[in-house]
N, C-alpha and C positions, 0 to 999 in steps of 0.2 A: 478514599475507599478503593480497594483493589478486588477485582473479581477474576478468578482463575479461568483461563481458557485452555482447553486441551487441544493440542494440534491434531490434525487428521490428514491422511494422505489424500491425493487428488481422487475425485470420483472415478469409478471404473469406466464410465462412458468417455471421460476425457482421456484417461490413460490409454484406452484401447486405440485411440486415433493419434496419440502422441508418439514422437520418435522414441526409440529405445532409451536414448540418453535422458530424455525427459522423465520417463518412468523411473529410472534409477535415481534421478535427482529428487523426486518426490518421496522416495522410499526411505532415505536416510533420516535419522532424527538426532538432534543435538539437545542437550539439557544443561550445558555449562553456563549459558548466559541467562540473565533475568531481564525481560523486556516489559516495560509498562507502556501501554498504548493509550493515548489520550483522545477524546472525542473529536477535537478540532482537526487532528490529522486525518481521521476517517472521513469526516465531512469534506475536507479539502480534496481528497482523492475522488470522492463521489461527485463533487461539484465540477472538478476538472473533466471527468468523463462525460458528464452531462453537457457541458459547454462545447466540447469537441463534437459530440454527437448531434447537437442541434444547430451547429454553426455559430455559436457564440464565442468562439476562440479564434485567435489569429492563425491557429493550425487549421488545416482543411478538415472537413467532415471525414471521419474514418481514419484519421491519423493516429499513430500509436500514442497512447496516454502514458506518459512517463514523467516522473518528477522527483523532487528532492525531499528527504525527510530531515527535519531539524529537531534537536532536543539536547539532552544532557547525557553525558556518558561518564560513569565513575567505575573504572575497572570493568567488571563483567555486568554491571547494572546499567541499563540504558532506558531513558525515558524518551519516547517519541511524542512530541507535542504539537508538531505542525507539518504541513506538506504544501509545497508550491511546485508549479509545473516547470519543466525544462524541455528544451527542444533537441531533436536529433538531426544530424546531417545525413545519416543513413541508418539502416536497421540496427546496426550494432555500434554506432558512433554518436557520442553526445556532442552537441554544439558547445565546445569548451569555453568560448568567449562568453556566451550567454549564461552558462552555468556559473562561471567565476564572477560575473557581474551580479547575478542574482544572489549568490552566496555572500558576496561582499556587502551588498545593500542590506540583506537580511541580518547578518551578524553585527552590522553597525547599529541597528535598531535594538536587537536582542543580543547584547554582548555576553550573556551567560549561556547562550546556545551555540551549537555547532552542527555541521552536517554529519548525521549519524547513519545515513543510508539513502535508499531510493525506493520508488514504487512504480508499479505498472498495473494495468488492468488486462486480465486474460483469464481463461478458465483453468490453466495449469502452466507451470514453468516449462520453458522450452530451451533448446540449445542457444537460441538467439539471446534469451535472457541471461544465460550463463556468460556469453561473450560480452554482453553489455555491462554485466556486473563488474568486469575488469576495468571499465572506464571510471568507476567510482572509487576504486582502490587508490587512485591518485590523490583522493581527498580525504579518505579514511581507510586506514590499513585493514580494517575488518568491517566493511559496511553491512548493514542489514538490508534485506530485500523484502518489501511488503507487496504481496500480490492480492489484488481484489478481483473476485469473480464477478463479471458484469451481468450474469444471468443466474442468480441463485434460485433455488426452489422457493415458490411463494410461501410455503408453510415451514421454511427452514427456521430452526430455533437458534442456530449459531450465526454469528456474523460471517459473511462470505469473504473471509480474510485469512491468509496464511502469512507467516513471517519466516524468512529463511536466512541462513548464512552459508558460506561455502566451507567445505572440508575436503580433504584429500583421502580418497578410498581407492586402494589398488592402483596407486600412481595416477589417479584421475581426479580432477576437481569436480565436485558435485554439490548440489544444493542440499542442505539439511534443514529440516523444520526446527524452529525455535519456539518453545511455548511462550505465550504472552499473557499478561494480565491487563484488564481494562482498569485504568486509574483515572479518577475525576476529582476536580476541586468543586467547591460549592458553586462558584461562578459558572463552571462548565455544566454542572447539573441543571442550573436554571436555564442556561442557553439551550441545552439539548431538549428540555421539556418544551421550550418555545418553538424550536424547529420541528419537533415531532408533531406539534399541533397545527402547524401551518399548512394550508391547503396548497395543491398544485396550481401553478399558473397555466394560462392557455399555451404558452410556449413549451412548457414541460410536457403538456399532454401530447405533443408531437411524438414523444417516445413513451408510449403507454407501458411497454414491457419494462423499460428501465425505471420509470417512475414507480411502478408497482414494487419492483425489487428494492429500490432505494427506500421506499416508504417502509417496507418490511424491516430493512436493516436499521432505519432510524428508530422505529418503534421498539425493536429488540434492544438497541443501544440505550434508548431512553428508559426502558424498563430496568436495565441493569445499573443505571446511574442514579 
């Protein structure tokens, strides 16, 4: 099943405090590609953020949450089916050795998938994200960038996610939003219903705000699948 998702620009409150370049990045819109986003990828990004926030990751608490998106790409049609973490050596540099090892191990297990993009967790795209995006061009000539808002509104009806690609406007490389559809298999629907009905653990309660927003996202996602 596919459920259409209409892209939206960054909230005014985020754009007001963002650099001018970030505002421009969020303003452009692309419609050439077709992106199908699967639940496992969304849960993977949320889980990574939670582990970093509560100290359950090898990364220190508060470290940037950045990772790889895997899936299938057929021309302009892209299926994003999974997400795994990756490490940075600095704000705009990926740990290449760690990335290549993770990519190799993943594609050995899932030989029908490849690296189709990357993800981060932040309220809106920034110039650092644009610089970091260039790191992934080495592995996919036109990678997707999935951005998850860590603090969505509690009553939000849409998933706190935007998907971007880069385009050149007025001789400048900018992010352009890409519409995506939520696609699920029967197995994924069963799994999402189970996750949405699972209560929070004591450890997760350390981050009440994030747990609440994640719970909202999971319920929204479950309702759509």
